[in-house]
C-alpha positions as CSV (number, residue, x, y, z in Angstrom):
1,X,-1.2,36.0,-7.1
2,X,2.1,38.0,-7.1
3,X,5.2,36.7,-8.7
4,X,6.9,36.2,-5.3
5,X,4.0,34.1,-4.0
6,X,3.9,31.9,-7.2
7,X,7.7,31.2,-6.9
8,X,7.2,30.5,-3.1
9,X,4.3,28.3,-3.9
10,X,6.3,26.3,-6.7
11,X,9.3,25.8,-4.3
12,X,7.0,24.6,-1.4
13,X,5.4,22.0,-3.8
14,X,8.8,20.7,-4.9
15,X,10.1,20.5,-1.3
16,X,6.9,18.8,-0.1
17,X,7.0,16.3,-3.0
18,X,10.6,15.4,-2.4
19,X,10.3,15.5,1.4
20,X,7.3,13.2,1.3
21,X,9.2,10.8,-0.7
22,X,12.2,10.6,1.5
23,X,10.0,10.2,4.6
24,X,8.0,7.3,2.9
25,X,11.3,5.8,2.1
26,X,12.6,6.0,5.6
27,X,9.1,4.6,6.9
28,X,9.2,1.9,4.3
29,X,5.9,2.7,3.1
30,X,4.5,3.6,-0.3
31,X,5.1,7.2,-1.0
32,X,1.4,7.9,-1.8
33,X,0.5,7.2,1.8
34,X,2.6,10.5,2.7
35,X,2.1,12.4,-0.5
36,X,-1.8,12.5,-0.4
37,X,-2.2,13.8,3.1
38,X,0.7,16.2,3.0
39,X,-0.7,17.8,-0.2
40,X,-4.4,17.9,1.3
41,X,-2.9,19.7,4.3
42,X,-0.7,22.1,2.7
43,X,-3.7,23.1,0.6
44,X,-5.9,23.5,3.7
45,X,-3.3,25.4,5.8
46,X,-1.8,27.7,2.9
47,X,-3.1,29.8,0.1
48,X,0.0,29.4,-2.1
49,X,-0.2,25.7,-3.0
50,X,-2.9,26.1,-5.5
51,X,-2.2,24.6,-8.9
52,X,-4.7,26.9,-10.9
53,X,-2.9,29.9,-9.6
54,X,0.6,28.5,-10.0
55,X,0.0,27.2,-13.6
56,X,-2.7,28.8,-15.8
57,X,-3.4,25.5,-17.6
58,X,-2.8,22.9,-14.9
59,X,-4.8,20.3,-16.5
60,X,-2.8,20.3,-19.6
61,X,0.3,19.9,-17.5
62,X,-1.3,17.0,-15.6
63,X,-2.1,15.2,-18.8
64,X,1.5,15.4,-20.1
65,X,3.0,14.4,-16.8
66,X,0.8,11.4,-16.7
67,X,1.9,10.6,-20.2
68,X,5.5,10.4,-19.2
69,X,4.7,8.3,-16.3
70,X,2.8,5.9,-18.5
71,X,5.8,5.8,-21.0
72,X,8.1,4.7,-18.3
73,X,5.6,2.1,-17.3
74,X,5.4,0.9,-20.8
75,X,9.1,0.3,-20.9
76,X,8.5,-2.4,-18.4
77,X,6.0,-4.3,-20.4
78,X,7.9,-7.0,-22.2
79,X,5.5,-9.2,-24.2
80,X,7.7,-12.2,-23.7
81,X,6.1,-12.3,-20.2
82,X,2.6,-11.7,-21.3
83,X,1.7,-15.3,-22.5
84,X,-0.4,-18.2,-21.9
85,X,-2.5,-17.8,-18.6
86,X,-0.9,-14.5,-17.7
87,X,-2.2,-13.0,-20.8
88,X,-5.7,-14.4,-20.5
89,X,-5.9,-13.5,-16.8
90,X,-4.7,-9.8,-17.5
91,X,-7.3,-9.5,-20.2
92,X,-10.1,-10.8,-18.0
93,X,-9.0,-8.5,-15.1
94,X,-9.2,-5.4,-17.2
95,X,-12.5,-6.5,-19.0
96,X,-14.3,-7.6,-15.9
97,X,-12.6,-5.0,-13.8
98,X,-14.1,-2.2,-16.0
99,X,-17.6,-3.5,-16.3
100,X,-18.1,-4.6,-12.7
101,X,-16.5,-1.5,-11.2
102,X,-18.3,0.9,-13.4
103,X,-21.6,-0.8,-13.0
104,X,-21.2,-1.1,-9.1
105,X,-20.4,2.6,-9.1
106,X,-23.5,3.6,-11.3
107,X,-25.8,2.5,-8.5
108,X,-23.7,3.2,-5.4
109,X,-22.6,6.7,-6.4
110,X,-26.3,7.7,-7.2
111,X,-27.6,6.4,-4.0
112,X,-24.9,7.3,-1.6
113,X,-24.1,10.8,-2.6
114,X,-27.5,11.9,-4.2
115,X,-25.9,12.8,-7.6
116,X,-27.5,12.5,-11.3
117,X,-26.7,9.4,-13.2
118,X,-24.4,11.5,-15.4
119,X,-22.1,12.2,-12.4
120,X,-22.3,8.7,-11.3
121,X,-21.1,7.5,-14.7
122,X,-18.2,9.9,-14.6
123,X,-17.2,8.6,-11.2
124,X,-17.4,5.1,-12.3
125,X,-15.1,5.4,-15.1
126,X,-12.7,7.3,-13.2
127,X,-12.5,4.6,-10.6
128,X,-11.9,1.6,-13.1
129,X,-8.1,2.4,-13.2
130,X,-5.5,1.2,-10.9
131,X,-1.9,2.1,-12.0
132,X,1.6,0.9,-11.8
133,X,2.6,4.1,-9.9
134,X,0.8,2.7,-6.8
135,X,0.8,-1.2,-7.5
136,X,4.5,-1.2,-8.2
137,X,5.7,0.1,-4.8
138,X,3.1,-2.0,-3.0
139,X,4.3,-5.0,-4.6
140,X,8.0,-4.0,-4.0
141,X,6.9,-3.9,-0.3
142,X,5.0,-7.2,-0.3
143,X,7.6,-9.1,-2.6
144,X,4.8,-11.6,-3.9
145,X,5.6,-14.5,-6.5
146,X,6.9,-13.5,-9.7
147,X,3.5,-14.6,-11.6
148,X,1.3,-12.7,-9.3
149,X,3.4,-9.7,-9.7
150,X,3.5,-9.9,-13.5
151,X,-0.3,-10.0,-13.5
152,X,-0.8,-7.0,-11.3
153,X,1.7,-4.9,-13.1
154,X,0.4,-5.7,-16.6
155,X,-3.1,-5.0,-15.3
156,X,-2.3,-1.7,-13.8
157,X,-0.3,-0.5,-16.7
158,X,-2.7,-1.4,-19.5
159,X,-5.8,-0.2,-17.6
160,X,-4.6,3.2,-17.0
161,X,-4.6,4.4,-20.7
162,X,-7.8,2.6,-21.3
163,X,-9.5,4.4,-18.2
164,X,-8.1,7.7,-19.4
165,X,-9.8,7.3,-22.9
166,X,-13.1,5.9,-21.4
167,X,-13.0,9.1,-19.2
168,X,-12.3,11.4,-22.0
169,X,-15.3,9.7,-24.1
170,X,-17.7,9.9,-21.1
171,X,-16.8,13.6,-20.4
172,X,-17.5,14.5,-24.1
173,X,-20.8,12.5,-24.1
174,X,-21.8,14.3,-20.9
175,X,-20.9,17.7,-22.6
176,X,-22.7,17.0,-25.7
177,X,-25.9,15.7,-23.9
178,X,-25.7,19.1,-22.0
179,X,-25.7,20.7,-25.4
180,X,-28.5,18.4,-26.7
181,X,-26.2,16.5,-28.9
182,X,-26.2,12.7,-29.4
183,X,-23.4,10.2,-28.8
184,X,-21.5,9.0,-31.8
185,X,-19.4,5.7,-31.7
186,X,-16.9,7.4,-34.1
187,X,-15.8,9.6,-31.2
188,X,-14.5,6.4,-29.3
189,X,-13.0,4.6,-32.3
190,X,-11.5,7.8,-33.4
191,X,-9.8,8.6,-30.1
192,X,-8.2,5.1,-30.1
193,X,-7.1,5.7,-33.5
194,X,-5.5,9.0,-32.6
195,X,-3.6,7.5,-29.8
196,X,-2.2,4.7,-31.9
197,X,-1.0,6.9,-34.8
198,X,0.5,9.1,-32.3
199,X,2.4,6.2,-30.7
200,X,3.4,5.1,-34.4
201,X,4.9,8.6,-34.9
202,X,6.6,8.7,-31.7
203,X,8.2,5.2,-32.2
204,X,9.6,6.6,-35.5
205,X,11.1,9.8,-33.8
206,X,12.7,7.5,-31.2
207,X,14.0,5.1,-33.8
208,X,15.5,8.2,-35.5
209,X,17.1,9.5,-32.3
210,X,18.3,6.3,-30.7
211,X,19.2,4.1,-33.7
212,X,19.9,6.6,-36.6
213,X,21.5,9.3,-34.4
214,X,22.8,6.7,-31.9
215,X,22.0,9.2,-29.1
216,X,22.8,7.5,-25.8
217,X,23.2,8.4,-22.1
218,X,21.7,11.7,-21.1
219,X,21.0,12.8,-24.7
220,X,19.3,9.4,-25.3
221,X,17.2,10.1,-22.2
222,X,16.4,13.7,-23.2
223,X,15.3,12.5,-26.5
224,X,12.8,10.0,-25.2
225,X,11.4,12.7,-22.8
226,X,11.0,15.2,-25.5
227,X,9.5,12.8,-27.9
228,X,6.8,11.4,-25.3
229,X,5.9,15.1,-24.3
230,X,5.7,16.4,-28.0
231,X,3.7,13.3,-29.2
232,X,1.4,13.3,-26.2
233,X,0.7,17.1,-26.5
234,X,-0.2,16.8,-30.2
235,X,-2.6,13.9,-29.5
236,X,-4.2,15.6,-26.7
237,X,-4.8,18.6,-28.9
238,X,-6.7,16.4,-31.2
239,X,-8.7,14.6,-28.6
240,X,-8.5,14.6,-24.7
241,X,-6.2,11.9,-23.1
242,X,-5.3,10.2,-26.4
243,X,-1.6,11.2,-25.4
244,X,-1.8,8.3,-22.8
245,X,-2.3,5.8,-25.4
246,X,0.4,7.1,-27.6
247,X,2.9,7.1,-24.4
248,X,2.4,3.6,-23.4
249,X,2.4,2.6,-27.1
250,X,5.8,4.1,-27.6
251,X,7.1,2.5,-24.4
252,X,6.0,-1.0,-25.2
253,X,7.2,-0.7,-28.8
254,X,10.7,0.3,-27.7
255,X,11.0,-2.6,-25.4
256,X,9.5,-5.2,-27.7
257,X,11.0,-4.3,-31.0
258,X,13.7,-6.6,-31.9
259,X,17.2,-5.0,-32.5
260,X,15.9,-1.5,-31.6
261,X,18.9,-0.9,-29.3
262,X,17.1,1.1,-26.8
263,X,19.3,2.0,-23.9
264,X,18.1,0.6,-20.4
265,X,16.1,3.2,-18.4
266,X,18.6,5.5,-16.8
267,X,18.5,6.8,-13.3
268,X,18.0,10.4,-14.6
269,X,14.7,9.3,-16.3
270,X,13.5,7.3,-13.2
271,X,14.3,10.4,-11.1
272,X,12.2,12.5,-13.5
273,X,9.4,10.2,-13.2
274,X,9.5,9.9,-9.4
275,X,9.6,13.8,-9.3
276,X,6.6,14.1,-11.5
277,X,4.5,11.6,-9.4
278,X,5.4,13.6,-6.3
279,X,4.5,16.9,-7.8
280,X,1.1,15.7,-9.3
281,X,-0.1,14.2,-6.0
282,X,0.9,17.2,-3.8
283,X,-0.7,19.6,-6.4
284,X,-3.9,17.5,-7.1
285,X,-4.5,16.7,-3.4
286,X,-4.0,20.4,-2.6
287,X,-7.0,21.3,-4.6
288,X,-9.4,19.2,-2.6
289,X,-10.6,21.3,0.4
290,X,-11.9,20.1,3.8
291,X,-15.1,21.8,3.1
292,X,-15.7,19.6,-0.1
293,X,-14.4,16.4,1.8
294,X,-16.7,16.5,4.9
295,X,-20.1,16.0,3.3
296,X,-18.9,13.1,1.3
297,X,-16.7,11.3,3.7
298,X,-18.8,8.6,5.3
299,X,-20.5,7.6,1.8
300,X,-17.0,7.4,0.3
301,X,-15.9,5.0,3.2
302,X,-18.9,2.9,2.1
303,X,-18.0,3.0,-1.5
304,X,-14.3,1.9,-0.6
305,X,-15.6,-1.0,1.4
306,X,-17.8,-2.3,-1.4
307,X,-15.0,-1.8,-4.0
308,X,-12.4,-3.6,-1.8
309,X,-14.6,-6.4,-0.1
310,X,-17.1,-7.0,-3.2
311,X,-16.1,-5.8,-6.4
312,X,-12.5,-6.6,-6.6
313,X,-12.9,-10.1,-5.2
314,X,-15.5,-10.8,-7.7
315,X,-13.4,-9.6,-10.7
316,X,-10.6,-11.7,-9.5
317,X,-12.7,-14.8,-9.3
318,X,-14.0,-14.3,-12.7
319,X,-10.6,-13.6,-14.1
320,X,-8.7,-16.6,-12.7
321,X,-11.7,-19.1,-13.5
322,X,-10.4,-22.3,-15.3
323,X,-6.7,-21.3,-14.9
324,X,-4.0,-23.1,-12.9
325,X,-3.7,-20.0,-10.5
326,X,-3.7,-21.4,-6.9
327,X,-6.1,-20.4,-4.5
328,X,-3.4,-18.1,-2.8
329,X,-2.6,-16.3,-6.1
330,X,-6.4,-15.7,-6.8
331,X,-7.0,-14.4,-3.2
332,X,-4.1,-12.0,-3.4
333,X,-5.1,-10.8,-6.9
334,X,-8.4,-10.2,-5.4
335,X,-6.9,-8.0,-2.7
336,X,-4.9,-5.5,-4.8
337,X,-6.8,-2.9,-6.6
338,X,-5.5,0.7,-5.4
339,X,-6.4,3.7,-7.3
340,X,-3.7,6.1,-8.3
341,X,-2.4,9.0,-10.4
342,X,-4.7,8.4,-13.5
343,X,-7.8,8.4,-11.3
344,X,-6.6,11.7,-9.6
345,X,-5.6,13.3,-12.8
346,X,-8.8,12.5,-14.6
347,X,-11.0,13.5,-11.7
348,X,-9.1,16.8,-11.6
349,X,-9.4,17.6,-15.3
350,X,-13.1,16.6,-15.8
351,X,-14.7,17.5,-12.5
352,X,-13.5,21.3,-13.1
353,X,-14.9,21.3,-16.6
354,X,-18.3,19.7,-15.6
355,X,-18.6,22.2,-12.7
356,X,-18.1,25.1,-15.2
357,X,-20.7,23.4,-17.3
358,X,-23.2,23.7,-14.3
359,X,-23.8,20.1,-14.1
360,X,-25.4,19.3,-10.5
361,X,-23.2,17.3,-8.3
362,X,-20.0,17.5,-10.4
363,X,-18.3,19.3,-7.4
364,X,-18.3,16.1,-5.6
365,X,-16.3,14.1,-8.3
366,X,-12.8,15.2,-7.2
367,X,-13.3,14.7,-3.2
368,X,-14.9,11.3,-3.8
369,X,-12.0,10.2,-6.0
370,X,-9.5,11.5,-3.5
371,X,-11.1,9.8,-0.7
372,X,-11.3,6.4,-2.7
373,X,-7.6,6.9,-3.6
374,X,-6.7,7.4,0.1
375,X,-9.0,4.6,1.4
376,X,-7.9,2.0,-1.0
377,X,-4.1,2.7,-0.7
378,X,-4.4,2.6,3.2
379,X,-6.3,-0.4,3.1
380,X,-4.0,-2.3,0.6
381,X,-0.7,-0.8,2.1
382,X,-1.4,-1.8,5.7
383,X,-2.8,-5.3,4.9
384,X,-1.3,-6.6,1.7
385,X,1.9,-8.0,3.3
386,X,0.2,-10.0,6.2
387,X,-2.5,-11.2,3.5
388,X,0.2,-12.2,1.2
389,X,1.9,-14.0,3.9
390,X,-1.3,-15.8,5.1
391,X,-2.1,-16.7,1.5
392,X,1.4,-18.1,0.8
393,X,2.4,-16.0,-2.1
394,X,5.3,-14.0,-0.5
395,X,8.9,-15.0,-1.9
396,X,10.9,-16.5,0.9
397,X,13.6,-14.3,2.5
398,X,16.3,-16.8,1.6
399,X,18.7,-15.4,-0.7
400,X,19.0,-16.8,-4.2
401,X,22.4,-15.7,-5.3
402,X,23.6,-15.5,-9.0
403,X,27.4,-16.0,-9.3
404,X,28.8,-14.6,-12.8
405,X,32.1,-16.3,-13.6
406,X,33.4,-19.8,-14.1
407,X,36.9,-20.1,-12.7
408,X,37.4,-23.3,-10.5
409,X,37.4,-21.2,-7.2
410,X,34.2,-19.6,-8.2
411,X,32.5,-23.0,-8.8
412,X,33.8,-24.3,-5.5
413,X,32.4,-21.4,-3.7
414,X,29.1,-21.9,-5.3
415,X,29.0,-25.4,-4.2
416,X,29.9,-24.2,-0.6
417,X,26.9,-21.7,-0.6
418,X,24.7,-24.6,-1.8
419,X,26.0,-26.7,1.1
420,X,25.0,-23.9,3.4
421,X,21.4,-24.3,2.2
422,X,21.1,-21.5,-0.6
423,X,19.6,-22.3,-4.0
424,X,22.6,-21.0,-6.1
425,X,22.6,-20.0,-10.0
426,X,25.7,-19.6,-12.1
427,X,26.4,-17.9,-15.3
428,X,29.7,-17.9,-17.3
429,X,30.5,-16.5,-21.0
430,X,33.0,-19.2,-22.2
431,X,31.6,-22.6,-23.2
432,X,34.5,-24.4,-21.3
433,X,33.3,-22.5,-18.2
434,X,29.6,-23.3,-18.7
435,X,30.5,-27.0,-19.2
436,X,32.5,-26.9,-15.9
437,X,29.5,-25.5,-14.3
438,X,27.2,-28.2,-15.5
439,X,29.5,-30.9,-14.7
440,X,29.9,-29.5,-11.0
441,X,26.0,-29.9,-10.8
442,X,25.3,-26.3,-10.4
443,X,22.1,-24.7,-12.0
444,X,23.2,-22.9,-15.1
445,X,21.5,-19.6,-16.0
446,X,20.2,-19.4,-19.6
447,X,20.5,-16.8,-22.2
448,X,23.2,-14.1,-22.7
449,X,24.9,-12.6,-19.9
450,X,24.3,-9.0,-20.8
451,X,20.6,-9.6,-21.6
452,X,19.8,-11.6,-18.3
453,X,21.9,-9.7,-15.9
454,X,22.2,-6.1,-17.0
455,X,18.9,-5.6,-18.8
456,X,16.2,-4.8,-16.3
457,X,13.5,-6.2,-18.8
458,X,14.7,-9.6,-19.0
459,X,16.2,-10.0,-15.6
460,X,16.3,-13.5,-14.1
461,X,13.2,-13.9,-11.9
462,X,14.0,-15.0,-8.3
463,X,17.6,-13.9,-8.0
464,X,18.0,-11.8,-5.0
465,X,21.9,-11.3,-5.0
466,X,24.4,-11.1,-7.8
467,X,28.1,-11.9,-7.1
468,X,30.5,-10.8,-9.9
469,X,33.4,-13.2,-9.9
470,X,34.9,-13.2,-13.5
471,X,38.5,-12.8,-14.2
472,X,37.8,-9.6,-16.0
473,X,38.1,-6.9,-13.2
474,X,36.9,-4.2,-15.4
475,X,33.9,-6.2,-16.5
476,X,32.9,-6.8,-12.9
477,X,33.2,-3.2,-12.0
478,X,31.1,-1.9,-14.9
479,X,28.6,-4.5,-14.4
480,X,28.3,-3.8,-10.7
481,X,27.2,-0.4,-11.6
482,X,24.8,-1.3,-14.3
483,X,23.2,-4.1,-12.4
484,X,22.9,-2.3,-9.1
485,X,19.7,-0.7,-9.9
486,X,18.3,-3.5,-12.0
487,X,18.0,-6.4,-9.6
488,X,16.1,-6.9,-6.5
489,X,18.9,-7.2,-3.9
490,X,22.5,-6.3,-3.5
491,X,25.3,-6.6,-6.1
492,X,28.9,-7.3,-5.1
493,X,32.0,-7.8,-7.2
494,X,35.4,-9.4,-6.4
495,X,38.2,-7.0,-5.7
496,X,40.9,-6.4,-8.4
497,X,44.6,-6.9,-7.5
498,X,46.5,-4.1,-5.7
499,X,48.1,-1.9,-8.4
500,X,45.8,-3.2,-11.1
501,X,46.2,-1.4,-14.5
502,X,42.5,-1.9,-15.3
503,X,40.8,1.1,-16.9
504,X,37.9,1.4,-14.3
505,X,38.1,-1.4,-11.7
506,X,40.5,0.3,-9.2
507,X,38.5,3.6,-9.3
508,X,34.9,2.1,-9.1
509,X,33.0,1.8,-5.8
510,X,30.3,-0.6,-5.1
511,X,30.4,-3.5,-2.9
512,X,33.7,-5.2,-3.0
513,X,33.9,-8.7,-1.5
514,X,36.1,-10.1,1.2
515,X,38.4,-6.9,1.9
516,X,41.8,-6.0,0.6
517,X,43.5,-9.1,1.6
518,X,41.4,-11.3,-0.4
519,X,41.1,-9.9,-4.0
520,X,40.6,-12.1,-7.1
521,X,44.1,-13.2,-7.8
522,X,44.7,-14.1,-4.3
523,X,41.6,-16.2,-4.0
524,X,42.4,-18.1,-7.3
525,X,46.0,-18.5,-6.3
526,X,45.1,-20.0,-2.9
527,X,42.4,-22.3,-4.2
528,X,44.9,-23.5,-6.9
529,X,47.4,-24.4,-4.3
530,X,44.9,-26.5,-2.2
531,X,43.0,-24.1,0.0
532,X,39.2,-24.9,0.1
533,X,36.0,-23.6,1.4
534,X,34.5,-24.6,4.6
535,X,31.0,-24.6,5.8
536,X,30.6,-24.3,9.5
537,X,27.9,-23.5,12.0
538,X,28.6,-20.2,13.5
539,X,28.3,-21.8,17.1
540,X,31.5,-23.7,16.5
541,X,34.8,-22.2,17.0
542,X,36.4,-20.8,13.7
543,X,39.5,-23.0,12.8
544,X,42.8,-21.2,12.9
545,X,44.0,-19.6,9.7
546,X,40.5,-19.6,8.0
547,X,39.0,-16.4,6.8
548,X,35.3,-15.6,6.9
549,X,33.7,-14.8,3.5
550,X,29.9,-15.2,4.1
551,X,27.4,-15.5,6.9
552,X,24.3,-17.4,6.0
553,X,21.6,-16.1,8.6
554,X,19.3,-18.6,10.1
555,X,16.5,-17.5,7.8
556,X,18.6,-18.0,4.7
557,X,19.8,-14.4,4.1
558,X,23.3,-14.2,2.6
559,X,25.6,-11.5,4.1
560,X,29.1,-11.3,2.7
561,X,32.1,-9.8,4.2
562,X,33.2,-6.7,2.3
563,X,35.7,-4.1,2.4
564,X,33.3,-1.8,4.1
565,X,32.2,-4.0,7.0
566,X,32.6,-7.3,9.0
567,X,29.6,-9.3,9.6
568,X,29.0,-10.6,13.2
569,X,27.4,-13.9,13.3
570,X,24.8,-15.1,15.6
571,X,23.4,-18.3,17.0
572,X,21.9,-20.3,14.3
573,X,23.8,-18.7,11.6
574,X,26.3,-20.6,9.1
575,X,29.7,-19.5,8.2
576,X,31.4,-20.0,4.8
577,X,35.2,-19.8,5.4
578,X,38.2,-20.1,3.1
579,X,41.0,-22.3,4.7
580,X,44.8,-21.8,4.5
581,X,47.0,-23.4,1.9
582,X,47.9,-26.9,3.1
583,X,51.7,-27.4,4.0
584,X,52.3,-29.6,0.9
585,X,50.0,-27.8,-1.4
586,X,47.6,-30.8,-1.3
587,X,43.8,-30.3,-1.8
588,X,41.6,-30.1,1.4
589,X,39.3,-33.1,2.2
590,X,35.7,-32.9,1.6
591,X,33.0,-33.8,4.3
592,X,29.4,-33.0,4.2
593,X,28.6,-30.1,6.7
594,X,32.3,-29.4,7.1
595,X,33.9,-28.8,3.8
596,X,32.4,-28.0,0.6
597,X,32.9,-30.3,-2.3
598,X,36.2,-29.7,-4.0
């Protein structure tokens, strides 16, 4: 392939990867639903989107790319949340999932596809994996309860590197059997040891970069990326796919080691991971030709049906036995096992090598895996939300706001939102403010503010909106930037006074509450002079002199008035208003359903 065609092919792959993810975002579907058919179509219709021609050693690049993805997944695995029943359920899901999936595939693949047992063994070990790159977006779409989400994310993140190692071991066993050599258990144990040793070296490198050299921001992110790639490459050079274990060990160690001081995952790193995922799925699916898919299409659909309807439910039943998981939680766990990037990567890597070895039926490994990935993702993506709703494991749409700050007006506002029907949570830094919150009967968030609000790994579960209402305008502005990508839901801050001399508050964007006329000092002054918050049905006429602050929708969603937009109430909504200062500065009265407690 000429240099011009290679450049054109690389450019097309990047455009398709990014364009597919943009389209998926607009359609509000997991990106994999768009990436796989787009890559397959591009490979069928063009002759320039062929990874083997674009990159001489495509399989090595795939392995390193998957290592970066798993490192990012490891950063989300906080061991504080893997305890009790969660830990036992995750361990059983992995053990039973590997055994039952592998066992089912041994018989099914041999019969359905007319291939030798060695190929069935290879397909089975490839299909035991799941993966956070697929499970995570699906769960974001479904919004299940926190316990179910934790279990599924942990399972997907841990089974990926294990599946990759098992795949490498099985591959080497098959190759050795082709060469009339026997299996040695030391191969498996040695591969695990290589991965763990590589992970330890990687943690040492990151300790040096992030703690000793105190690299932060962009340099800290680049140091993480370089360490993961270098260590994974070194491990893979010793034994195939051991870099996957090293990568996830590095991520888990960094997020769980006390006092490590690792910066939170930055947008740049998350962008790199998203781009890598898109490039991999486009490139791998482009290698699957229509000619290879047609003969295995119907048998693959039968395999998908068995995996979805029989194998996964049995795994979930066994994993949840003798636990306190509800029937709905057990049912949903049994309805969530899509295959993802590690399955595609291992199939792409090992099938080509086995074809070169002349193994009969090895050419079917990649198209079978491709169809199982497409089939499982489509089934779960299209059905997961209604199934979760039917099983009662979807978190309610009702907003649960976290109000940060302990000024009297902020506490009064919190009680008004509670009167409007919301489960309100508050946090304040000073002991006096925290005592004030407790005395007012508002639920107080535990822990340290920065740990629970700005750290994505220890975020407060169930919080779906954050209102930053402290007396420090610069803190509110900076925290709104950090928290924005770290919580599920919107983040707003109270506006700084006009002409504020703050360092960043006057110049930072984000959702600023209530408009220019109701900035922080104005709210505090009006409240101190007797103005009170009022909760009224939207169907009633708004009293004169009252400003609308929030609209609580009939379904419990909280929509604030901001500098950028007004909020139009509808029938059945509830308004949270701020009244005028009384003529003689006396406090407003309090009545249930009319005025929040003052």
